[in-house]
C-alpha positions, 0 to 999 in steps of 0.5 A: 415833500421833505419829512421835516417840512411836512411835520413843521407845516402840519405843526404850524397849521395845528397851532394856527387852527388852535389859536383861531378856535381860542380866538372864536371862544373869546369872541363868543365870551365877549358877545355873551358879556355884551348881551348880559350888559344889554339885558342889565340895562333893560332890567334897569329901565323896567325897574326904574319904571316900576319904581316911578309907578309905585312909591313903595317899590321905589324904596327898594330901588336904592338897594337894587341900584347898588347891586346893578352898579356892582354887576356893571363893574363886574361885566366891565372888568370881564370885558376888559379881561377878554379884550386883553386876552384877545389882543395877546391872542391876536399877536400870537396868531399873527406870529403863528401865521408868519411861521406857517407861511415861512415853512410853506415858502421853504417847501415851495422853494424846495419843490421849485429846486426839485423841479429845476433839477428834474428839468435839468436832468431831462435836458441833459439826457436829451442833449446826450441822446441828440449828441449820440444821434448826431455823432 
C-alpha cells in the first residue's frame, strides 16, 4: 500500500471512529434526559395523588409544581442542545465517511493499476519467451 494512502486511510478511519463514539455519547445523553423526563412525570403523578388525598400537603403542591415546571424546561433545553449537537455531528460524520471512502477508492484504483501493470509485464515476458522459442 502506498504510504500516503495508508496514512490517509488510517487517519480518516480514526476520525470516523471518534465521531461515532461522540455520537454514541450524545445518544446516551439523550436517553438519560428522556429517562429523567419520564421520572419527573411519574413524580408529578404521585405528588398530584398525594395532594388530592391530603388537603394540608395540597398547599405545598404549588411550590412543587413551580419547581417541576422549571425542571421540565431545563430538560427540554438540554434535549434541544443535544439534538442540535447530534445534527451537527451527523453532518461531520457523513463528511468523514465520504472522505474515508474517497481514500479507499483511490487505494483500490492504485492496486488495480499495479495489478494491471504486473499482468502486462507478465504477458510481455511470456510473449518474449514465445518469440524466442518460435525464432
